[in-house]
C-alpha positions as CSV (number, residue, x, y, z in Angstrom):
1,X,-70.9,-5.9,-52.8
2,X,-67.7,-6.1,-50.6
3,X,-67.9,-3.8,-47.2
4,X,-64.6,-2.0,-46.3
5,X,-64.1,-4.9,-43.6
6,X,-63.8,-7.4,-46.1
7,X,-61.3,-5.5,-48.4
8,X,-59.2,-4.9,-45.3
9,X,-59.2,-8.5,-44.7
10,X,-58.2,-9.2,-48.6
11,X,-55.4,-6.9,-48.3
12,X,-54.6,-8.0,-44.9
13,X,-54.1,-11.9,-46.0
14,X,-51.8,-10.6,-49.0
15,X,-49.3,-9.5,-45.9
16,X,-50.0,-12.3,-43.7
17,X,-50.3,-15.2,-46.0
18,X,-47.8,-15.1,-48.0
19,X,-49.4,-13.7,-50.9
20,X,-47.2,-11.2,-52.8
21,X,-45.5,-9.1,-49.8
22,X,-44.9,-11.0,-46.1
23,X,-43.4,-6.9,-45.0
24,X,-43.9,-6.0,-41.5
25,X,-47.1,-4.0,-41.0
26,X,-49.5,-2.9,-38.9
27,X,-53.3,-3.4,-38.9
28,X,-55.9,-0.8,-37.6
29,X,-59.3,-2.8,-37.5
30,X,-60.9,0.2,-36.6
31,X,-59.6,2.7,-39.4
32,X,-59.7,-0.5,-42.0
33,X,-56.3,1.0,-42.4
34,X,-52.9,-0.8,-43.0
35,X,-49.5,1.0,-42.3
36,X,-45.9,-0.6,-43.9
37,X,-43.3,0.6,-45.0
38,X,-40.8,0.2,-48.4
39,X,-37.4,0.8,-49.1
40,X,-36.8,3.3,-52.2
41,X,-33.7,3.2,-54.4
42,X,-32.8,7.0,-54.3
43,X,-32.1,9.8,-52.0
44,X,-35.5,9.6,-49.9
45,X,-34.3,6.3,-49.0
46,X,-37.7,4.6,-47.5
47,X,-41.6,5.5,-47.8
48,X,-44.1,4.7,-45.2
49,X,-47.2,3.4,-47.0
50,X,-50.8,3.5,-46.0
51,X,-53.4,1.4,-47.2
52,X,-57.0,2.3,-46.4
53,X,-59.7,0.3,-47.3
54,X,-63.4,1.3,-47.9
55,X,-66.1,-0.2,-49.5
56,X,-65.9,1.5,-52.8
57,X,-62.2,1.7,-53.0
58,X,-58.8,1.0,-51.9
59,X,-56.5,4.5,-51.1
60,X,-52.7,3.6,-51.2
61,X,-50.4,6.5,-50.1
62,X,-46.5,6.7,-50.0
63,X,-45.2,9.7,-47.8
64,X,-42.2,11.5,-47.9
65,X,-40.5,11.4,-44.6
66,X,-39.9,15.2,-44.4
67,X,-41.9,18.5,-44.9
68,X,-41.1,21.0,-47.5
69,X,-40.2,24.4,-45.9
70,X,-42.5,27.3,-46.5
71,X,-40.4,29.5,-48.8
72,X,-40.0,26.2,-51.2
73,X,-43.5,25.1,-51.1
74,X,-44.6,27.3,-54.5
75,X,-41.7,25.8,-56.4
76,X,-42.4,22.3,-55.3
77,X,-46.1,23.0,-56.1
78,X,-44.6,23.5,-59.6
79,X,-42.7,20.5,-59.9
80,X,-45.7,18.4,-58.6
81,X,-48.1,19.8,-61.3
82,X,-45.2,19.0,-64.0
83,X,-44.6,15.2,-62.7
84,X,-48.7,14.8,-62.4
85,X,-49.2,16.1,-66.0
86,X,-47.7,13.2,-67.2
87,X,-48.7,10.1,-65.0
88,X,-52.6,9.8,-65.6
89,X,-53.0,6.8,-62.6
90,X,-51.2,8.0,-59.7
91,X,-50.3,11.6,-58.4
92,X,-48.1,13.2,-56.1
93,X,-49.6,15.6,-53.4
94,X,-48.8,18.4,-51.3
95,X,-50.7,20.2,-48.4
96,X,-49.5,23.7,-48.6
97,X,-50.1,24.9,-45.4
98,X,-47.8,22.2,-43.5
99,X,-45.5,21.1,-46.8
100,X,-46.7,17.2,-46.2
101,X,-45.8,15.4,-49.6
102,X,-47.3,12.1,-50.7
103,X,-47.9,9.9,-53.5
104,X,-51.2,8.4,-54.5
105,X,-53.4,5.9,-56.0
106,X,-56.7,4.1,-55.5
107,X,-58.3,1.3,-56.9
108,X,-61.9,1.3,-57.0
109,X,-63.6,-2.1,-56.1
110,X,-67.2,-1.1,-55.8
111,X,-69.2,-4.3,-56.8
112,X,-66.3,-6.6,-56.6
113,X,-67.1,-10.1,-54.9
114,X,-63.4,-11.2,-55.6
115,X,-60.5,-9.5,-54.5
116,X,-58.2,-8.5,-57.4
117,X,-54.9,-9.4,-56.5
118,X,-52.8,-8.2,-59.5
119,X,-54.8,-4.7,-59.5
120,X,-53.6,-4.4,-56.2
121,X,-49.9,-5.5,-56.7
122,X,-50.2,-2.6,-59.4
123,X,-51.8,-0.4,-57.5
124,X,-49.4,-0.5,-54.4
125,X,-46.1,-0.7,-56.2
126,X,-47.0,2.2,-58.9
127,X,-47.3,4.6,-55.5
128,X,-44.1,3.8,-54.1
129,X,-42.5,4.1,-57.9
130,X,-43.6,7.8,-58.3
131,X,-41.6,8.2,-55.2
132,X,-38.7,6.4,-56.3
133,X,-38.9,7.9,-59.8
134,X,-39.1,11.4,-58.9
135,X,-37.9,11.4,-55.0
136,X,-34.5,12.9,-56.1
137,X,-35.5,15.5,-58.4
138,X,-37.9,16.6,-55.6
139,X,-35.3,16.7,-53.2
140,X,-33.3,19.0,-55.6
141,X,-36.6,21.6,-55.9
142,X,-36.9,21.2,-52.3
143,X,-33.7,22.6,-51.5
144,X,-33.5,25.1,-54.4
145,X,-30.6,23.3,-56.6
146,X,-32.7,23.0,-59.5
147,X,-35.6,24.7,-60.9
148,X,-38.6,22.6,-61.3
149,X,-38.7,23.0,-65.2
150,X,-34.8,22.0,-65.0
151,X,-35.2,19.0,-62.8
152,X,-38.3,17.5,-65.0
153,X,-36.0,17.7,-68.2
154,X,-33.5,16.1,-67.0
155,X,-35.7,13.1,-65.6
156,X,-37.5,12.8,-69.0
157,X,-34.3,13.2,-70.7
158,X,-32.8,10.0,-69.4
159,X,-35.8,7.9,-70.7
160,X,-37.5,9.9,-73.4
161,X,-40.6,9.9,-71.6
162,X,-42.1,11.3,-68.6
163,X,-43.0,7.2,-67.2
164,X,-39.5,5.8,-68.2
165,X,-40.8,4.2,-71.4
166,X,-39.8,5.2,-74.8
167,X,-43.2,6.6,-76.2
168,X,-43.0,4.1,-79.2
169,X,-43.8,1.5,-76.3
170,X,-47.7,0.7,-76.8
171,X,-47.6,-0.2,-73.2
172,X,-46.5,3.1,-71.8
173,X,-49.6,5.2,-70.4
174,X,-48.3,8.1,-72.2
175,X,-48.7,6.8,-75.3
176,X,-51.8,8.2,-77.1
177,X,-54.2,5.3,-78.4
178,X,-54.1,6.6,-82.0
179,X,-50.2,6.3,-82.0
180,X,-50.6,3.1,-80.0
181,X,-52.7,0.8,-82.7
182,X,-52.2,2.3,-86.1
183,X,-54.3,0.4,-88.7
């Protein structure tokens, strides 16, 4: 079984030795963590990403650069709940006390002797993609431009699906298994 230090070493190798990222980052060996930033193609513009390496899992968090004002937190909580109800692999979270928001995904790595590169890449990008896909809607709710329900209806009507796929697509994570594979 890998230690948290070995897991950090695997992730660090992706950032420092050409791997798939080659992006600026900071390594905190004491906390077994890496901090980097990623551009977003929406009004949020960018997100800071914190990767925390543990023995059993790797946590990837993409933080929103602004906090929700207290009077808008209930509406934002509703929006986040609606988003998360249709996204089984990644979630958006908020601390009700201060309005801090982030997207989070985890990769279970317990018992692995070799690092799952492709799985980490999917975990890393899916975390940022949640903020990219739902960030503009988040801002509309944060600033009282639209209700959570209106924003979700707009987002999902654009693609026909909560995750941007056509629900007939068997690769869509929201497609029920029985519908995706007819016998």
